[in-house]
Steps between C-alpha positions, in 0.01 A plus 500: 500500500292707265685799363248782549687746280499286187218508243384155615490612863301809413259288298454263794431787738243647261326162464479463878365853532238433234391180678475685831281768342279233342453323834407831666248555219347157566460596866332824391261315270415257781421791731285646224294182480450508876388863489251426221362209704458721806345778289249259346407368843440845648345672197275298273473602138418339168867534398627278783550198276702681229713672765581166661565337164744767383677514838551123495606510134752774583645288781523188284673687216752646745575154642529354149750768402716428806493128421595567138782725614629228733495248216687734267751601769 
């Protein structure tokens, strides 16, 4: 059983909390890409392509950071 009151237990809890926050951030970035897609479909502008590009880039960076964190963990 993991001793939660030791320094190692506290470190483990903080790592799990950080991973949870990162996964929630990935969900947020996915929702952001969906909103940009819907916005571009309903309102056409010359900036539609850069908006989509940066939204997708944001999502991919967030996923890459979660994967890197899982590898390091």
